[in-house]
C-alpha positions as CSV (number, residue, x, y, z in Angstrom):
1,M,0.0,0.0,0.0
2,G,1.2,3.4,-0.9
3,D,4.1,2.4,-3.2
4,D,4.6,1.6,-6.9
5,T,3.7,-2.1,-6.4
6,D,0.2,-1.5,-5.2
7,P,-2.3,-1.1,-8.1
8,A,-5.1,0.0,-5.6
9,T,-3.1,3.1,-4.5
10,A,-3.6,6.0,-7.0
11,P,-0.4,8.1,-7.4
12,R,-0.5,11.8,-7.5
13,G,-1.8,13.2,-10.8
14,R,-3.9,10.2,-11.7
15,S,-7.6,10.7,-12.5
16,L,-10.4,8.5,-11.1
17,Y,-11.2,7.2,-14.5
18,K,-7.7,6.1,-15.3
19,H,-7.5,4.6,-11.8
20,F,-10.6,2.5,-12.4
21,V,-9.0,0.7,-15.3
22,I,-5.5,0.4,-13.9
23,S,-6.6,-0.7,-10.4
24,H,-9.1,-3.3,-11.6
25,V,-6.7,-4.9,-14.1
26,G,-3.7,-4.6,-11.8
27,Q,-5.5,-6.2,-8.8
28,S,-6.6,-9.1,-11.1
29,Y,-3.1,-9.6,-12.3
30,F,-1.8,-9.5,-8.7
31,G,-4.3,-12.2,-7.8
32,V,-3.1,-14.4,-10.7
33,L,0.6,-14.0,-9.6
34,T,-0.2,-14.6,-6.0
35,E,-2.1,-17.8,-6.8
36,K,0.6,-19.0,-9.1
37,R,3.2,-18.7,-6.3
38,R,0.9,-20.3,-3.7
39,L,-0.1,-23.3,-5.9
40,K,3.5,-23.9,-7.0
41,R,4.5,-24.2,-3.3
42,M,1.6,-26.7,-2.9
43,G,2.6,-28.6,-6.0
44,K,-0.8,-28.0,-7.6
45,S,-1.7,-26.9,-11.1
46,F,-2.8,-23.3,-11.7
47,L,-5.7,-24.6,-13.8
48,S,-7.5,-26.3,-10.9
49,L,-10.3,-25.7,-8.4
50,S,-7.6,-25.1,-5.8
51,N,-7.1,-21.8,-7.6
52,R,-8.9,-19.2,-5.5
53,W,-8.8,-16.7,-8.3
54,I,-10.6,-19.1,-10.7
55,R,-13.1,-20.1,-7.9
56,G,-13.9,-16.4,-7.4
57,Y,-14.9,-15.9,-11.0
58,L,-16.9,-19.2,-11.0
59,M,-18.9,-17.9,-8.1
60,S,-20.2,-15.2,-10.5
61,L,-21.8,-17.8,-12.8
62,P,-25.1,-17.9,-10.8
63,T,-25.4,-14.1,-11.2
64,V,-24.7,-14.4,-15.0
65,A,-27.4,-17.1,-15.2
66,L,-29.9,-14.9,-13.2
67,F,-29.5,-12.0,-15.6
68,L,-29.6,-14.2,-18.7
69,G,-32.7,-16.0,-17.4
70,A,-34.5,-12.7,-16.6
71,G,-33.7,-11.5,-20.1
72,W,-34.9,-14.7,-21.7
73,L,-38.2,-14.6,-19.7
74,G,-38.7,-11.0,-20.7
75,G,-37.8,-11.2,-24.4
76,G,-36.9,-14.6,-25.5
77,T,-33.7,-15.0,-27.4
78,D,-33.4,-11.3,-28.0
79,G,-33.8,-10.7,-24.3
80,L,-30.6,-12.7,-23.6
81,L,-28.5,-9.8,-24.9
82,T,-30.6,-7.3,-22.9
83,G,-30.0,-9.4,-19.7
84,L,-26.3,-9.5,-20.4
85,A,-26.1,-5.8,-21.1
86,A,-27.9,-5.1,-17.8
87,M,-25.5,-7.3,-15.9
88,L,-22.5,-5.5,-17.5
89,V,-24.0,-2.1,-16.6
90,V,-24.4,-3.2,-12.9
91,W,-20.9,-4.7,-12.9
92,V,-19.3,-1.5,-14.3
93,I,-21.1,0.8,-11.9
94,S,-20.5,-1.3,-8.8
95,N,-16.8,-1.8,-9.7
96,F,-16.4,1.9,-10.4
97,E,-17.8,2.8,-7.0
98,L,-15.5,0.3,-5.3
99,E,-12.4,1.7,-7.1
100,A,-13.6,5.2,-6.3
101,L,-13.4,4.2,-2.6
102,N,-9.9,2.9,-3.1
103,Y,-9.0,6.1,-4.9
104,M,-10.3,8.3,-2.1
105,E,-8.8,6.2,0.7
106,H,-5.2,6.3,-0.4
107,Y,-4.8,8.9,-3.1
108,G,-1.3,10.4,-3.4
109,L,0.0,9.0,-0.1
110,I,3.6,7.7,-0.2
111,R,5.2,4.8,1.7
112,V,8.8,3.8,1.2
113,Q,8.8,0.2,-0.2
114,G,9.6,-2.3,2.5
115,Q,8.7,0.1,5.4
116,P,5.8,-0.8,7.7
117,I,2.3,0.6,7.0
118,E,1.5,3.3,9.4
119,Y,-1.6,5.4,10.2
120,R,-0.4,8.2,7.9
121,H,-0.6,6.0,4.9
122,S,-4.5,6.1,4.8
123,W,-6.9,9.0,4.4
124,D,-9.3,9.1,7.3
125,N,-12.7,10.7,6.6
126,D,-13.8,10.7,10.1
127,N,-16.7,13.1,10.2
128,A,-20.2,12.4,11.5
129,F,-22.1,12.0,8.2
130,T,-19.5,9.7,6.6
131,S,-19.3,7.7,9.7
132,W,-23.1,7.1,9.8
133,A,-23.6,6.5,6.0
134,F,-20.5,4.3,5.5
135,I,-20.6,2.4,8.8
136,E,-17.2,3.8,9.9
137,I,-15.3,2.9,6.8
138,G,-13.9,6.4,6.8
139,R,-11.7,5.4,9.8
140,Q,-9.3,3.8,7.3
141,A,-6.1,4.1,9.4
142,D,-7.6,2.0,12.3
143,H,-9.1,-0.4,9.8
144,H,-5.7,-1.1,8.2
145,D,-4.1,-1.4,11.6
146,R,-6.8,-3.7,13.0
147,G,-8.3,-5.4,9.9
148,E,-10.4,-7.9,11.9
149,T,-12.0,-5.3,14.1
150,H,-15.8,-4.8,14.0
151,F,-16.7,-1.6,12.3
152,W,-18.4,-0.1,15.4
153,E,-15.2,-0.6,17.3
154,L,-13.0,1.5,14.9
155,S,-11.9,4.8,16.2
156,S,-9.7,7.9,15.4
157,V,-6.1,6.9,15.9
158,G,-2.7,8.5,16.3
159,Q,-1.6,12.0,17.1
160,P,-3.1,14.6,14.8
161,S,-0.8,16.5,12.4
162,T,2.3,14.3,13.2
163,P,3.9,11.3,11.5
164,A,2.3,9.1,14.2
165,G,-1.2,10.3,13.2
166,A,-3.6,9.8,10.3
167,P,-4.5,12.6,7.8
168,N,-8.2,13.5,7.7
169,A,-9.6,14.5,4.4
170,M,-12.4,16.4,6.3
171,I,-15.0,16.7,3.5
172,G,-16.7,13.3,3.5
173,Y,-17.0,10.6,0.8
174,Y,-20.0,12.0,-1.0
175,T,-18.3,15.4,-1.5
176,E,-15.1,13.7,-2.4
177,F,-16.8,11.5,-5.0
178,V,-18.3,14.5,-6.7
179,L,-14.9,16.2,-6.8
180,A,-13.2,13.0,-8.2
181,L,-15.7,12.9,-11.1
182,V,-14.2,16.3,-12.2
183,P,-10.4,15.7,-12.2
184,P,-9.3,19.4,-12.4
185,L,-11.4,20.1,-9.3
186,W,-10.0,17.0,-7.5
187,H,-6.4,17.9,-8.3
188,A,-6.9,21.6,-7.2
189,V,-8.1,20.4,-3.8
190,Y,-5.8,17.5,-3.3
191,K,-2.5,19.1,-4.3
192,K,-2.9,21.4,-1.2
193,K,-4.1,18.5,1.1
194,L,-1.0,16.5,0.0
195,A,1.2,19.5,0.5
196,I,0.0,19.5,4.1
197,W,0.6,15.8,4.4
198,D,4.1,16.2,3.1
199,R,4.7,18.9,5.7
200,D,3.1,17.4,8.8
201,F,3.0,13.6,8.3
202,A,5.7,12.4,5.8
203,S,8.9,10.9,7.0
204,P,12.1,12.5,5.6
205,E,12.4,9.7,3.0
206,E,8.7,10.1,2.0
207,R,9.1,13.8,1.7
208,K,12.0,13.4,-0.6
209,I,10.0,11.1,-2.9
210,A,7.1,13.5,-2.7
211,R,9.1,16.5,-3.9
212,E,10.3,14.6,-7.0
213,I,6.7,13.5,-7.8
214,N,5.2,16.9,-7.2
215,R,7.6,18.4,-9.7
216,K,6.7,15.8,-12.3
217,V,2.9,16.1,-12.0
218,G,2.6,19.9,-11.2
219,Y,1.7,19.5,-7.5
220,E,4.2,22.0,-6.1
221,V,2.5,24.4,-3.7
222,D,3.7,27.6,-2.1
223,P,4.1,26.9,1.7
224,G,2.3,30.2,2.3
225,E,-0.9,28.8,0.8
226,I,-1.2,26.1,3.4
227,A,0.2,28.0,6.4
228,G,-2.0,27.3,9.5
229,R,-4.0,24.6,7.8
230,H,-4.1,21.0,9.1
231,L,-5.7,17.7,8.1
232,E,-7.8,17.1,11.2
233,V,-11.4,17.7,12.3
234,S,-12.8,18.7,15.7
235,Y,-16.2,17.0,15.2
236,A,-14.8,13.4,14.8
237,F,-16.2,11.1,17.4
């Protein structure tokens, strides 16, 4: 998470639409490579039901049959294509929303490869409305630290505005999603948020990487523009 090897972490300068394709394909490819290594250690063939990646797609077959059946009942042979088209629309929308969450949860954050994942490597969105509507998924830092924890037990973690804390995006997932749909607006907002992250949260090694990336993607910000601003909220609970 947070380095070049993680397809689900969007680097600075990438749009949501580009991330949707890269992340989905990249995570599928990562799943294939992971299963190849696991099955090789077990002495089993990749093309077998021991392959969890293949089993995952096979579990989608009942859904395919349901949409095709509904299409056939509604329009006969011609309805099969309608059912398939409806399924693809649902698939694209649901996957787009999932990748949008990945995009918002880790956008632009940097971790030196091989270093442990810390609170600062996830965007919290710990405000009241997001907490209620998304059953605390906005508390990303605690979620990644305690992955098996029940959602109602997640909490704000770390020390605000320090490398031991978690940055808070502050504006909620609904607002962020609207911004992400318009890339120029997203980048205008997030290049300043990331400048604050670089200043308050990044380690010296992460800050060095960030400076290089910022120059490449046009994310350089005058320190005066973010003076006195912090990535924390007072109404988190």
